[in-house]
N, C-alpha and C positions, 0 to 999 in steps of 0.2 A: 668656602670652607670644605675640606675633604669629607666625604660621606663616611660615617662610622661603619666599619665592617663588623657584622654580627656573627656569632658562632652558632652553628647548627649541627645536628647529627641526624642520621637516617635510622629510624626505628621500624623494623618489619612488623606489619600487621596482618598480612595475608600471603599465603604461598599457593600457587597454582602449578601443579606438576606431577611428577611420576608416581607419587604415593596415592594419587586420586585415580579411581578406576576410569577407564575409557580412553580410546585413541585420541580424542580431542585434547586430552590433558598431557599428551606426550610430546616433547620437543627434542630435537637434536641441536638446533640453534634458533634463537629468536632474532629475526632480522630487524623488526621495527614494532613499536607499540604506539598507539594514540588512545587517549582516554577522554570520555565525557564525564558528566557528573555521576552517571549511574552505570556506565559500561566501559569495558576496555576492549579495544580491537587489536588483535595480535596477528602479525604476519610472520609465520614460521618459515624457515629457510628450506625445509624439506618438501613442502607441498605448496602449490600455487593456490592459496585460499586465505581467507581472513576469518579467524575464529573469534567469536564474540563471547565475553564472559561478563556476568553481572557483578555487582559490588560484593556479593557473597562468595565469589570465586566459582560459581557454577556455570558450566557451558550452556549458553542460550541458543546459539545458532552458528552456522558456518556460511559465509558469503563466498560464492564462486566455487569453481572446481577446474580441474585441468581440461583444456579444450580450446577451440578457436571460435566458438559461437558466442552469441550475446551473453554477457555476464560471466564468461569463462576467461581463464587466464592461462598463460604459458610460463611467464617469468615476471612476477610482480616485483618491482624494484623499490616502490615507495607508496605510502598511503597517507591520508590525512583527513581531517574533519574541518568543514566550514559550515558552522551551524549544524543543521540536521543532515547534511550531505557528506557522504564518504566518497572521496576521490581515490582512484587507484591508477598507477602508471605501470604499463606492461612494456618492457623494453624489447622483447622478442616479437610480440604482435604489433608493436609500434602504435599503441593506442591508449587513450584515456577513457576510463569507464567511471561513471558516477552512479552511486546507489543512495537510496535513503538509508538512514542509520538502521532501519529495521530489515534491511536486505533487499528491498524492492529496487529493481533495476530502473534507472532513469534514462541515461543516454550513454552511447559509445561513440567516440570520435577518433578517427585515424590521425596520427601525427603526420604532419607534412614532411615530405622528403627534404632533407637539408641540401642546400646547394653546396657543391664542393668548394665554393669560394668562401664559405663561412670560416672564420679564423684567419689564418695567415698563409698566403701563397698557395692556397688549395691543399693545405696539409691536413685539414680536419674534415672528416667524412661522416661522423656520427654525432647526433645530439643525444645526450643521456639526461633526460629530465629527472630531477630529484624532488621537486615540490611544485604544487599548484598555488598560484597567488589568488587573492580574493577576487581579482578581476578576470580570472579564468586563464591568464597567461601562465606559461610554464617557465621554470628557472632550473638550470642545470649546467652541465659543462660540455664542451666539445671534445670528443675523443679522436685519437689519431691511431695510426698503425704502430705496432711494436717495432717494425723495421725502421720507421722514421725516428722513433725515440732512440733505438740502438745506434743509428747512424749519426746521431747528434743533430739531425735536421730540425727537430722540434725539442725545445727546452722548456716550454710553458704551454699551458692549456687555457683556453678562454672560458670564462663564466658567461653564460648566455641567458637572455630573456627571450622567449619565443612565444608569439601568440598562437592559440590553438586554431584560429582561423587563418586565412591567407595573410601573409605579411612578412616583413623582413625581420630577421633576428637582430637583437641589440646586444653588443658586446659590453658586459658590465665591467670586466677586468680580466687580468691574466694571473695565473697561479703557476709559479715555477715547479717543474717536475722534481728537480733535485735528486736526492738519494732515495728514490722511491722504489726503483726496480732493480732486481738482481738479474742481470742479463748474462746468460751463459752461452758460449759459442763453441761449436766443434764441427767436424766434417759431417756429423749426423744431423745438424740443424742448430737452431737457436731456441733457447728456452727463456721465458720471462716469468719471474716469481717476485713476490714482495720481499724487499730487504728486511731482514729480521731486526735491524737497528735503524730503521728509516727515521730521518728527521725532516722529511719533506713537509711543506705546509699542509694543515688540515682545514677543511671547509665545513661549514654548517649553514643550513638554509632555514630562515625564519619567515615563513609565508605570512604569519599574522601581522608582521610589521613591514614586510617587503624589503628585507635586508639579507645579505649574504655575509657571513663572518669568515675571514681568512686569518688563520692563526699560524704565524711564523715561529716554529719551534726548533730552530737549528741548534744542533749540539754545540755546547760552549767549546772554546778553544783553549781556555786557561781556567785554572782552579779559582774558586771563590765566587763572588757575586756575579751573576749574569742576568740576562733579561730576555723575554719573548715579546713580540709585538702582535697585537690583536687589532684588526681593522674591520669596521663595518661598512659595507658598500651598499648604496642605494641602487634601485633598478635602472637609473640613468647613468650608472658608472661613477656617481659622486661618492666621495668619502664622507660618510655620516659622522664617524668619529674614529679615532685611533688611540690606542693605549699601550703603554709599555709596562709589563709586569715583571718585577724582579724575582729571582730565585737563586738558590745556591747550587752550583754545579757539582755533580757527583761523578767520580770516575767509573767507567764501565769495567766491571769485574772481569779479569782475564779468564777466570774459570768459566764464566758464562759464555764468553766468546769461544773458548776452546770446545765447550760442549756443543754449541751451535755449529761450529766448523766441522766437528766430528760427525754430527748428524747429517749435515749436507753431503759430506764426503761419502758417507755410508749409503744414502738413498740415491745419490746421483753418480756413483762411481762407474756404472756401466756405460754412461754416456759422456761424462765430462771428467777430465783428469783433475787431480787435486790442485795443481797450480792454476787452472782456469777458475776453479771455485774460489781460490784465494784472491785472484785478481779481481773477481767480480764482487766479492763480499765487502760491503762498506762497514768499517769498524772505527767509529769515532773514539777519541780518547775519553770523552765524557758522555754520559747517558743523555739521550734526547729527553727534555724535561717534561713533555706532555704526551700522554698516551691516547687520549680521546677527547672529543668535544661534542656537545649536544646543544641544539637550540631549544630552549624551553617553550612551552605553549604560549607564554606571554611575550615572546620575543627576546627573552634573556639568553645569555650564553653561559653554559656550564663547562668549565675547563677541568679535565681530570689530570692531576699531576702524577708523574712518576714518583713513587715513594718507596723507601727501604723498609718502612714500618708495616706492621700487619693490619693496616687500615688503608682505605682509599681517602684521598683528600681532593676536594673540589673547590674551585673559586667560582662564584656566580656573579657575572656582570649583568647589570640591568640593560634593557633595550637602549638606554641612553649612554651606556659604556661605563657606568660607575660600579666599582667593586662593592657589592652589598653584603654578600654572605661568604663565609668559609665553612664548608660542610665536611664532616667525617662520615664514612660509611664502611661497610664490610670490605675486607681486602679483595674478595673475588667478584665484586659487583661489576656488571657491565650496565651502565646507566642507559636506559632506553627512552624514558619520557619523564618530564618534570613539569609540574604545574603549581598551583597555589596550595602550598602546604603538603603536597603529595608527590611522590615519585614512584616510578616503576623501573625495575631492573632485572636482569638475568643473573641467577646465582646457581651454583652447583649444589645438589643435595649430597647426602652422605655416600651415595654410590657414584658420585661425579656425573650425574645426569642433570642437564639444564632444567631449571624451573623458573617461573615468573613470580616475582615477589613485589608486593606493594609496600611502600614505606610512608610513614609520616615524617615530615620534616619538623623537628622540634628543637627548642633551645638546648644548647649543650649544658 
């Protein structure tokens, strides 16, 4: 029998942000959040550090600082908790650093240099770790050069499982690049930007269950009912489950397209002619249906739908792939962490300054 989908909503219970005194409470963008029962660990985009706040919203400590020494960071790309251990991944220093939750430094390990043969035909040169598994292995994707993408030599990127000790990388699967990059060419060079109406697949990593979610959210080609496909991959490349979720396609507003086109032309006119911008811009007839995805702390998957309403709508799939919850939240929420009855997200205050907000997940 199909599982009954229950209705939920996000109710704010705490705000950490600009109205509270102190530099630790100021954010430009929040990159990632992980939470324990009593604390929340916040990775801001503006500084390479992890700020720790208590359940009352008060700043307790800051872990790490800019530098290259033990316990220091240059560019933290991901963090996570395994029990009482906080793991951090630094893409620039190419290393994994482990701390106790109280900030005590445990270990630092360099990431092994990837062989140029990783991936396909020597096209992939960098491993970008996104999560640490319970066994200490890393999972992420293999990156390539912008030139290879622009030339059409690479059309998909590998998902990889890489041991922190010596050992070969395992290819979990492949994710099509699709309409992800806005590639502009002129005699002055080539520029790579994100497509404003991208419909490339999204990925989310669930280290608690050892799964990677791939969400194919291609823009519909005709009006009416359409669908997206969600696949959960195991660390051996096996398909754990695959689900199709229906939705109703919505046309992309021409006024929105004209506004984006005018903005790109204005900021790029000194380097790229309008016809090159027009050639490079991906404009689907219908809006890409999904804006963001997030792996929950319990291995669930939260899917954020594109919505014309002044609310956000999410579907939560369990770790086993069953649609369990439909959740409504504030229109401007960027969901950052979800656990048992609690979620954290970024929202703008009345001055359009990012703040961190804790929500209870309650029945509608």
